[in-house]
N, C-alpha and C positions, 0 to 999 in steps of 0.2 A: 087090291090097291091099299086098302085100309090096313091089312095085315102087313103089307110091305112097309107102310109108314110106321107101324108100331115097332117093327123090327129095326127099322132105321133109327127110330127114336131110342130104342133100347140100346142099340149098338152105340149110338152117339152118347147116350147117358153113361154107358159102361166106360166108354173111352174117356169121358170127362172125369168119372170117378177114379179110374186108373191114373189118369194124369194128375188128379188132385192128390191121390195117395203118394204117387211118385214125388210130387212137389213137396208134400208133407215130409216124406222120408228125407229128401234132399235138404229141406229146411231144418229138420231136426239135427241132421249131421253137422250142418253149419253152426247151429246153436251150441251143440256139444263142443265143437271146435273153438267157438268164441268163448264158451265158459272156461275151457281149458286155458286158453290164452289169458283170460281175465284172472283165473286163479294163480297162474304163474306170475302175472303182474302184481297180484295182491301179495304173493309170497315174497317177491322181490322188494316190494314196498315195506312189508313187515321186517324183512332182514335189514333194509336200509334204516328203518326207524329204530330197530334194536341197536344197530351200530351207532346211530346218532345219539341214542339215549346213553349208551356207554361212554361215548365221547363227552357228552354233556356232563355226566357224572364225574368224569376225570377232570374236566375243566373246572367244575364247581369245587372239587376236592383241591385241585391245584390253587384255585383262587383263594380258598380258605387258608391253605398253607401259606400262600404269599401274604395274605392279610395278617396272618399270625406272625410271620417273619418280619413284616413291615412294622407291626406293633412292637415286637421285641427290639427291632433296630431303633425305632423312635424312642422307645423307653431307654435304651442304652445311650443314645446320643444325648437325651435329656439328662440322664444320670451323670454322664461324663462332663456335660456343661456345668451341672451343679457341683461336681467335684472340682472343676477348674476354678469356680468362684471361691470354694472353700480353700483351695490350695493357695490362692492369692492372699486370702485373709490370714492363713497360717504363716506364710512367708513374711508377712508384715508385722508380726508380733512375736515377742519372746515371753508372753504372759500366758501360762497354761489355762487360767480361768477364762481369759478372753478367747482363747482358742476354742474351748469347749462350749462357750456361749454361742458360737456360730452354728453348732450342731443342735438346732432347735426343732420344733414341730414342723416349721415350714421346710427346713432342709430335708427331714425324713419324708415329708409328703412329696417333695419334688423328686425324691428317689423312687416314689411309687408305693410307699408303705405308711402304716398308721402307728406303728410302735417301733421304738429304738432304744438301745441301751448301751452304755459304755461302762465297763467295770475295770477299775485300776487297783493294783495291789500296792500297799505301802511297804517300802523296803525295810523300814525300821520296825514298825509295829506288826506287820503281817496282816493288818486289817484291810478289808475291802471298802472301796468308795465308789459311788455312782455319780460321776460328774455330769453324765447325761442320762436322763430317764424319761423319755417321751412316751406318754400314754400310761404311766404307772403312778398311782398315788403313793404317798409316803409309807403307808402301812404295807403295801405290796412290795415296795422297794426293800424294806427290812426283811421280809420273807425270802425275797430273791437272794439277798446278801447272805442270809443264814444258810440257805440251800447250797449256794455256790461254795461257801466256806466248808460246810460239812462234807460235800462231795469232792472237794479239792478240784473243782472244774478247771481252774486256770492252768493247772499243771497236767490235767487229764487230756484236754483238747489241744492237740499239737498241730492239726491240719484244719483247713476250712471245712465247715460241716453244714449240710443242707438237710432239713427235716420237713416232711409234708404228710398230712393225715391221709392223703389219697394213695400214698405209697406204702409198701410193706416196710414197717419200721421195727427196729429192735427196742427193747425195754428202755434203754438209756435215752433214745431220741423221743420216745413217747413221753417219758418223764420230763424232758426239757420242754416239749410243747405244752404239757400240762402246767408246769410251774410258771411259764411265761404267758399262759392264756392265749395261745396262738394256734392257728390251724396250719401255718407254714412259716418257716423261719430260716435265716442264714446266720451262722455264728463263726466268726474268724478271730484267731488269737492276734494280739498286738505284741509284736516282738521287735526289740531293738537289737543293735549289734552286741550289746552287753548282756541283756536279760529279757525275761518275759515281763511285759508291763501290765498286761490284762487281756481283755477281749472286747469285741464289739458285736452287737446283735441287732438285726432288723427283721421285722416280720409283719404278718397280717393275720387277723382273725376273721376276715371276710371269706365266706365259703367259695366264692367264685374267683378269688385272687390266688395266685400261686407264685412261690419263689422259684426262680430258675437258675441255671448254671451261670447265665449272664449276670444275675444279681450277685452271685458269689464272687465273680471276677471284680465287679464294681466295689464290693465290700472289701476285698483283698487290697485294692488300690487305696481305699479310704483308710484301711488299717495301717498301711505303710506311711501314709501322710501323717496320721495321728502319732505314730511312733517317732517319726522325724521331728514333729512339732514338740512332743513331750521331751525328747532328748535335748532339743535346742533350748527349750525353756529351762530345763534342769542345768544345762551347761552355763546358760546366761546367769542363772541364780547363783551357781557356784562362783562364776567369774565376778559377779557383783559383790558377793560376800568377801571374796579374796581381795577385791579392789578396796572395799571398806576396811578390811583388816590392814591392808598395806597402807592406806591413808592414815589410819590410826597409828600404825608403827612409824610411818614417816613423820607424822606430827610429833610423836613422842621423841623420836630420835633427833628431829630438828630442834626440839626444845632442849634436849640433853646436850646437843652439839652447840647450841647457842650459849647454854650455861657454861660448857667447857671452854668455848671460845672467849667468853667474858673472863673466865679465870686465867686463860692463857694470855689475854691482853694485859691483865693485871700483873701476872708473873713477868711478862715481857717488859712491861713498864718498870717494874721493880728491878729487873735485871739491868735495863738501860740506865736507870737512876743509880744503881749500885756501881755499874761499870764507870759511869761518868764521875761519881763521887770518888771511887778508888783511884781513877786516872788522875783526877785533880790532886788528890792527896799524894800521889806518886811523883807528880811533876815537881813539887817543891823540893823534896829530898834529892831527886835526880839532878835538879839544877844545882843544888849545893855540892853534890858529889862531883859533878862535872867541873864546877867552878874551882873547887879546892884542888882537883887533879890538875887543872890547867895552871893554877898558881904554883903548885909544886913542880910541874914539868918546866915552867919558865924560870925556875931557880930563884924566885923572889924570896924564898925562905931559906936560901942557902944552896950550896952545890948539891946536886942529886946524883948519887952513884948510878952507873949504867944499869945494873940489875933492877934498881928501884925505878929508874926511868922507864925501863921496858914494861914493868908491871903497871906503872901509871898510865902508859899508853893503852894497855889492855883495859884498864878501868875506864879510860876515856872512850875507847871503842865500844865497850859494852854499854856504857852510859848512853851513847848515841843510839844503839840498837833499842835499848829500853825506852828512850825518848820517842823514837819512831813508833814503837809498839803502842805507847800511851797515846800518842797523837792519832794513830789509826783507830784505836778504841774510842777515843773521844769523837772522832769524825763520824764513825759508824753510829754511835749513840745519838749524836746530834741530828744526823740525817734521818734516822728512824723516827725520832721525836718531832721532826719537822722544824727544828731550831736553826738549821743551816739553810738559808735561802740561796738558791742558785742564781747567780748574776748572769742571766741569759743575755747574750749579745750575738750579733752576726759575726761569724768567724770563718776565715779561710782555712779549711781543714789541712791543706798542704803546708801552710806555715806552722801550724801547731805540731804536725808530725815531724817536720824538719827540726824544730827545736828539741823535741824528745830524742830524735836520732843523734843530734849533736851531743846531748848529755850522755847517751849510752855508747857513743863512738869508741871510746877506749876499750870497753869490754868486747865490742864487736871485732875490733882489730886484734885484740889479744887472742881470741879464739879463731881468727881468720874466717869469720862467717860471711857468707855472701848475702848481702841485704838488697832486696828489690822493693822499691816504693812505686806503686802504680796508682797515682791519683790524677785523673785527667784535669787539664787546665780549665776546662769548661764545667767541672764538677760544681754543683750548686753549693752555696755557703750553708753552713749548719748554724743552728741556734743553740748555743751552749755556753757554759761557764768555762772560761779559758783555763783557769787554774785546775778545776776539777777534771776537765777533759784531759789536761796534761797528765794528771795523776793516773787516770784510766790507761792512757797509752803507755805511760812509764811502767806501770805494773804488768801489763800484757807483754810489752816488748822485753822487760826484764825477765819475765818467766820464760819467754821464748829463748832468750840468750842462755838462761840457766840450764834448760833441758836439751838444747841443741849441741851436738858434739862439735869438735873442731872441724873446720872446713865444711860445716853444714850450711843450710840455706834458710833464710827467713824472708817472708814477703808481707808487705802491708798494702792492702788494696782497698779502694773505696769505689762505690757505685750506688746509683739510685735504684731503689727497689720499692715498688708500690707506694710512691710518694714520700719515702723516707730515705735517709742517707745511711747506707750500711758499710761498716768498716770491718775487714777481715784481717786478722793477724795469724799467719800460718808459719809453722816451723817444721823442720825435718828431724825433730827430736825423738825421744823414746816412746812418746804416745801415752795414752791414758787407757786403763782397763775399762771395759764396758760397765762393770758394776760400780766403778768409781765416778762415772760421769754425773750421776744424779746428786752426788755429795760434794762435787768439786767447788761449789760456790758457798758452802756452809762455813760459818765462822770457826776458826781454829782447826779446820780440817786440813790435814796434810797427807798426800798419797804416800803409801809405804813403798818406796823404791830406793835404789842405790844412791841416787843423787840427793834426795831429801835426807838420807841418813848421813851424808857427808856435810851438806850445807844446812845449817839450822835455820828455822824460821817460825813465826807464830801462826801462820795459816790465816792471815787476815787480809792479804792483798786482794784475792779474787772476791772475797765477801765485800770489801770496800768498793771494788769495781762494780759489782752488782747493784749496790745501794746507790752509787753515783749515777749509773746509767738509768735506773728506774726513777730516780729523782728528776731526770730529764724526760720522763715519759717514754723511755726507750726500753729495749729488751736486750738481754745478753745470753748467749748459749755457746756450747762447744761441741765439736764433732771430732772423734778421734778413734784410733785403734792402736793397740800395743804394737810398737815397732814401726808405725807408719806416720808418726808426727801428730800434731794437733792443730786445729783451726778454731780460734776464738773469734766470735762475731758479735757485734753490737750495733744497735741502730740509734740514730739521733734525728730529731725533727729538722726539716729544712728551714732556713731563714725565710 
């Protein structure tokens, strides 16, 4: 019984141990499987972490690039705004000194730099000047000018140039950085349409600051604005000097003309006085000649043979011509000197014209000329001297008859024009050459044509017309072409 119990216990214990072992084996397998799953999960997590790390690095890199781009954009916008302000200042002045005074330390700082320089070449002396030198004391400026002159930099640099110590540089760029005491710089030539004016430089000696291609673009724009401003100032200076010279010349010529005018007035006065004196002196002997001729022709001193009488008639006729010439000369002289006052009165123009037509009627009939008078009944009255107006119309109508061929046409027309009374005397005669029109009213001028060669005259009629019309505050002119007749026009004030 006891043995049985031990066996049972042993069997039971063995079963328990076996069961425990089996359980342990099963548990170990599960743990291995769990560890495998865990490792795979860890591997996945590590891979995901690595991917996230790479993406984070890319994001950070892109963010840095965006920040840098934003900084560049902000800098360019600020520079363009600064240039816009300068452009307004440049466009508002033609003074080069005032223009360069705008490019000061504040302006260079707003562009993002601490040093700036503008170099200009003198066209005459070939010397360099530095109208702008921000960040450079006078002694350094002299060294820079000497270097630029010796190296002929203004003619050497033809394109915008960028130099930075962080880049691989040639010897020339290194030398520029050294002479300007900079770690980074932009240098752009200033070129106008006509020539090279100089160059402009901006830069920095701060180790963390760098000049970029964007700065080069801004500086190129600034260079163009400066070139335009300098050219405008130069042109304005030349224009001002020309204006001053012209003013001096005008003043000098005005003085000379005033002096010449005074001399002409004196000469004209002497001429008028001479003509008046000679005319007066001529009238007395002419009166005597005409009187004696009349006595002889009347037979008061005895019977006059026919041949003698014929010659006496010629003396009488030529005496009348000379008397008319003397009277015309006296009238012109008196009118010029203001000694003849016009007796202005309200006149009916139609009545004055009809009187003149009656006087010239025999000549009109002899040449069978068709005369048309067009003066409206409601035409306003004129303010004129009746005798002098009659002389004007007699001269103009007489000339028209003289140069109009047989069976030709003459018209006298009056109308109101711009508050004045205008009278036109038109004929269908031989006309006047274009080159003669300007001289037709001159004293003693006679046009060289076939009619004037046959009919002699003194050339005073139209000059007298001009003086009488102008004494009435009117104007007289003529329009004509050869072979197309002529139209003489004059104006008179209304009553």
